[in-house]
C-alpha positions as MATLAB code, in Angstrom:
seq = 'XXXXXXXXXXXXXXXXXXXXXXXXXXXXXXXXXXXXXXXXXXXXXXXXXXXXXXXXXXXXXXXXXXXXXXXXXXXXXXXXXXXXXXXXXXXXXXXXXXXXXXXXXXXXXXXXXXXXXXXXXXXXXXXXXXXXXXXXXXXXXXXXXXXXXXXXXXXXXXXXXXXXXXXXXXXXXXXXXXXXXXXXXXXXXXXXXXXXXXXXXXXXXXXXXXXXXXXXXXXXXXXXXXXXXXXXXXXXXXXXXXXXXXXXXXXXXXXXXXXXXXXXXXXXXXXXXXXXXXXXXXXXXXXXXXXXXXXXXXXXXXXXXX';
ca = [
      42.645  -66.711  -34.752;
      46.038  -66.425  -36.426;
      46.696  -67.642  -39.939;
      44.714  -68.649  -42.931;
      44.299  -72.259  -41.800;
      41.881  -71.124  -39.076;
      39.675  -68.865  -41.231;
      37.675  -71.769  -42.622;
      36.745  -72.756  -39.064;
      35.123  -69.471  -38.297;
      31.764  -70.229  -39.833;
      31.363  -73.597  -38.049;
      32.789  -72.408  -34.768;
      30.486  -72.168  -31.739;
      32.737  -69.544  -30.105;
      31.001  -66.511  -28.752;
      33.834  -64.094  -29.627;
      37.065  -64.230  -31.608;
      40.566  -62.731  -31.518;
      41.588  -61.974  -35.045;
      44.153  -60.099  -37.147;
      42.854  -56.873  -38.790;
      42.544  -58.462  -42.193;
      40.571  -61.443  -40.833;
      38.089  -59.107  -39.054;
      36.911  -57.526  -42.257;
      33.342  -58.521  -43.054;
      33.206  -60.642  -39.882;
      29.762  -60.098  -38.417;
      30.412  -61.945  -35.136;
      31.844  -60.439  -31.937;
      35.594  -60.117  -32.256;
      38.676  -58.213  -31.187;
      41.163  -57.105  -33.897;
      44.857  -57.091  -32.882;
      48.093  -57.268  -34.777;
      49.272  -60.427  -32.947;
      46.310  -62.661  -32.097;
      48.451  -65.424  -30.594;
      50.109  -63.021  -28.101;
      46.783  -61.439  -27.205;
      45.212  -64.845  -26.626;
      48.146  -65.778  -24.410;
      47.547  -62.649  -22.306;
      43.813  -63.326  -22.073;
      44.375  -66.982  -21.177;
      46.754  -65.960  -18.378;
      44.192  -63.549  -17.005;
      41.407  -66.164  -17.059;
      43.626  -69.023  -15.760;
      45.995  -67.637  -13.109;
      48.470  -69.831  -11.287;
      47.198  -71.207   -7.945;
      47.792  -68.728   -5.137;
      50.802  -69.405   -2.913;
      49.755  -70.544    0.493;
      52.312  -69.049    2.832;
      53.821  -71.389    5.422;
      55.802  -74.521    5.872;
      54.166  -77.923    6.000;
      54.851  -79.940    9.236;
      56.281  -82.758    7.080;
      58.805  -80.497    5.382;
      62.437  -80.393    6.548;
      63.944  -76.925    6.724;
      67.504  -76.449    8.081;
      67.727  -73.958   10.943;
      70.180  -71.813    8.976;
      67.972  -71.544    5.869;
      66.223  -68.222    5.315;
      62.651  -68.799    4.122;
      60.520  -65.667    3.542;
      57.303  -65.601    5.595;
      55.239  -65.370    2.372;
      56.816  -68.518    0.807;
      55.191  -71.907    0.621;
      57.040  -75.103    1.479;
      54.988  -78.221    0.828;
      54.973  -81.653    2.448;
      58.185  -83.640    2.066;
      60.236  -80.762    0.766;
      63.771  -80.410    2.006;
      65.569  -77.032    2.367;
      69.276  -77.244    2.975;
      71.633  -75.242    5.190;
      72.103  -71.587    4.187;
      69.460  -71.695    1.403;
      67.612  -68.500    0.717;
      63.944  -68.683   -0.335;
      62.507  -65.345   -1.489;
      59.056  -63.790   -1.153;
      56.132  -65.603   -2.754;
      58.197  -68.661   -3.644;
      56.403  -72.032   -3.837;
      58.360  -75.237   -3.156;
      56.421  -78.262   -4.299;
      56.023  -81.550   -2.473;
      59.099  -83.688   -2.368;
      61.400  -81.044   -3.873;
      64.955  -80.682   -2.604;
      66.669  -77.347   -2.369;
      70.300  -77.955   -1.608;
      72.819  -76.108    0.625;
      73.367  -72.443   -0.112;
      70.846  -72.330   -2.985;
      69.082  -69.098   -3.740;
      65.596  -68.738   -5.208;
      64.178  -65.386   -6.293;
      60.751  -63.925   -5.566;
      57.734  -65.479   -7.144;
      59.450  -68.586   -8.433;
      57.506  -71.884   -8.399;
      59.086  -75.346   -7.998;
      56.626  -78.065   -8.813;
      56.756  -81.435   -7.049;
      60.013  -83.385   -7.078;
      62.354  -80.708   -8.401;
      65.984  -81.035   -7.273;
      68.390  -78.122   -6.841;
      71.917  -79.247   -6.090;
      73.934  -77.085   -3.701;
      74.822  -73.492   -4.611;
      72.353  -73.286   -7.494;
      70.927  -69.804   -8.141;
      67.403  -69.343   -9.502;
      66.039  -65.944  -10.425;
      62.611  -64.373   -9.987;
      59.278  -65.585  -11.441;
      60.735  -68.858  -12.774;
      58.822  -72.092  -13.215;
      60.516  -75.434  -12.712;
      58.420  -78.469  -13.589;
      58.468  -81.889  -11.888;
      61.604  -83.935  -12.309;
      63.883  -81.046  -13.245;
      67.382  -81.415  -11.896;
      69.488  -78.284  -11.651;
      73.188  -78.446  -10.788;
      74.066  -82.121  -11.089;
      77.696  -82.898  -11.960;
      78.750  -82.238  -15.523;
      80.128  -85.124  -17.502;
      83.820  -84.576  -16.891;
      86.388  -87.392  -16.770;
      90.082  -87.858  -17.566;
      91.384  -91.148  -18.910;
      94.138  -93.255  -17.415;
      96.699  -95.126  -19.490;
      94.753  -98.337  -18.801;
      91.647  -96.670  -20.294;
      89.895  -96.314  -16.889;
      88.219  -93.009  -16.064;
      89.067  -90.501  -13.318;
      86.276  -88.123  -12.326;
      86.982  -84.404  -12.580;
      85.236  -82.536   -9.756;
      82.625  -80.100  -11.023;
      82.970  -77.058   -8.821;
      80.962  -74.430  -10.763;
      77.334  -73.633  -10.278;
      74.150  -73.250  -12.301;
      72.823  -69.636  -12.517;
      69.361  -69.210  -13.967;
      67.966  -65.726  -14.714;
      64.489  -64.236  -14.272;
      61.322  -65.451  -15.944;
      62.821  -68.789  -17.040;
      60.702  -71.968  -17.528;
      62.311  -75.394  -17.242;
      60.270  -78.405  -18.441;
      59.704  -81.728  -16.730;
      62.736  -84.012  -16.466;
      65.106  -81.428  -17.946;
      68.611  -81.422  -16.580;
      71.077  -78.484  -16.373;
      74.577  -79.534  -15.205;
      76.799  -77.372  -12.974;
      79.982  -75.975  -14.481;
      83.332  -77.668  -14.211;
      85.066  -74.442  -13.118;
      82.936  -71.526  -14.176;
      79.129  -71.466  -13.994;
      76.506  -72.855  -16.390;
      74.340  -69.790  -17.214;
      70.748  -69.595  -18.382;
      69.702  -66.097  -19.345;
      66.492  -64.172  -18.612;
      63.342  -65.377  -20.302;
      64.740  -68.669  -21.565;
      62.149  -71.428  -22.215;
      63.237  -75.001  -22.005;
      60.840  -77.821  -22.868;
      60.742  -81.283  -21.299;
      63.598  -83.759  -21.488;
      66.391  -81.394  -22.486;
      70.063  -81.876  -21.455;
      72.147  -78.770  -20.923;
      75.815  -79.815  -20.226;
      78.429  -78.046  -18.061;
      79.566  -74.533  -18.773;
      76.912  -73.937  -21.399;
      75.622  -70.322  -21.756;
      72.172  -69.739  -23.194;
      71.255  -66.167  -24.070;
      68.163  -64.202  -23.072;
      64.799  -65.298  -24.491;
      66.111  -68.380  -26.336;
      63.648  -71.278  -26.572;
      64.475  -74.997  -26.899;
      61.998  -77.782  -27.790;
      61.835  -81.235  -26.208;
      64.542  -83.871  -26.434;
      67.267  -81.492  -27.588;
      70.727  -81.369  -26.060;
      73.664  -79.011  -25.796;
      77.157  -80.334  -25.173;
      79.640  -78.713  -22.865;
      80.996  -75.181  -23.103;
      78.804  -74.130  -25.989;
      77.428  -70.600  -26.044;
      74.046  -69.959  -27.624;
      72.991  -66.358  -28.297;
      69.827  -64.453  -27.550;
      66.424  -65.002  -29.084;
      67.435  -68.293  -30.706;
      65.010  -71.207  -31.323;
      66.211  -74.793  -31.120;
      63.895  -77.385  -32.641;
      62.973  -80.723  -30.978;
      65.479  -83.557  -30.943;
      68.245  -81.273  -32.109;
      71.808  -81.702  -30.912;
      74.457  -79.036  -30.586;
      78.088  -79.904  -30.420;
      80.296  -78.789  -27.555;
      82.751  -75.824  -27.547;
      80.953  -73.918  -30.348;
      79.352  -70.474  -30.463;
      75.983  -69.692  -31.972;
      75.112  -65.982  -32.517;
      71.873  -64.267  -31.707;
      68.627  -64.891  -33.668;
      69.525  -68.349  -35.026;
      66.869  -70.999  -35.623;
      68.002  -74.634  -35.609;
      65.286  -76.791  -37.205;
      63.998  -79.984  -35.567;
      66.254  -83.066  -35.675;
      69.220  -81.020  -36.792;
      72.836  -81.371  -35.669;
      74.923  -78.221  -35.224;
      78.494  -79.455  -35.417;
      80.270  -76.171  -35.865;
      79.881  -72.528  -34.809;
      77.138  -70.469  -36.441;
      78.213  -66.909  -37.060;
      75.265  -65.495  -39.042;
      71.606  -65.205  -37.975;
      69.199  -67.410  -39.993;
      67.513  -70.809  -40.229;
      69.788  -73.871  -40.195;
      68.654  -77.350  -41.031;
      70.106  -80.845  -41.387;
      72.623  -83.135  -39.850;
      75.307  -83.779  -42.467;
      76.277  -81.231  -40.971;
      73.848  -78.369  -40.493;
      73.964  -75.544  -43.014;
      71.878  -72.482  -43.975;
      68.291  -73.589  -44.622;
      68.201  -72.462  -48.241;
      71.301  -74.471  -49.046;
      69.890  -77.480  -47.248;
      66.599  -77.221  -49.207;
      68.417  -77.247  -52.519;
      70.606  -80.127  -51.541;
      67.635  -82.112  -50.191;
      65.905  -81.839  -53.601;
      69.043  -83.276  -55.218;
      69.150  -86.100  -52.684;
      65.574  -87.087  -53.637;
      66.709  -87.108  -57.345;
      69.758  -89.362  -56.782;
      68.149  -92.504  -58.134;
      67.060  -90.776  -61.351;
      70.470  -89.121  -61.661;
      72.172  -92.525  -61.186;
      70.035  -94.050  -63.966;
      70.948  -91.182  -66.297;
      74.630  -91.550  -65.432;
      74.557  -95.278  -66.211;
      72.830  -94.488  -69.501;
      75.509  -91.974  -70.418;
      78.250  -94.433  -69.466;
      76.696  -97.029  -71.776;
      76.524  -94.475  -74.588;
      80.192  -93.512  -74.062;
      81.191  -97.198  -74.090;
      79.240  -97.724  -77.326;
      80.879  -94.657  -78.948;
      84.335  -95.929  -77.893;
      83.630  -99.383  -79.331;
      82.467  -97.842  -82.576;
      85.712  -95.820  -82.942;
      87.821  -98.881  -82.190;
      85.999 -100.775  -84.962;
];
């Protein structure tokens, strides 16, 4: 139990034991564990009680594995999976049904690809990662040059995607390969479902992004940032460590100072946005007062002329 909003539920709860903060455990006469961070403790306990399914070592007869691929004996390759030439699959890796691991990809120990994950050639995935169904890693970035007649010429995308250790990628999230250099996802990054990461983006260690957000090309996001759902981040900008971008915000320029940023006109420090939003809600009343003042001025001017 973390936070005051859950305290009122204690009396009516049918739970046999509780995880609470020290202050919430005072005068609590039911079985409980007191810890400084109940949410984190609960996460650890939940992991212990609900472990991931064990990897069943071996390759299903209906999987297709190139003769030059190196698949560790302890790895699992499910039915319909395809492993391309020169791919390296580490110890304890699980490749889900229908997943495709392209040529010369590398997957570190203990990583799990759920069903229908696609790794384009030369993608690099670290250890203990989780990639959910529909994730696409290493597709071409959106790069085109324009002819004089306004038609488009494709720019080959020859970089890779490099994903660090302990990264989780949500369902139907896409991470594009770099145009020249690599797209890089740092250690411990958590990406929700339906996120678009464009070419040459760098995301720092332990940054988390919520669903339906997007990052345009060549932007660098620092460590330990939090990006709210449906947020959009402009290309070719830099965001420092420890920045929070609120949900449905638009970061159109670089952010050089840690803090909370909110809004889309453009984004600004949260405190400034809050003050401006209050004024926005008062616009009708302010307009009425302005019209009244204008009428008073007109009346005074008419009196002087008379």
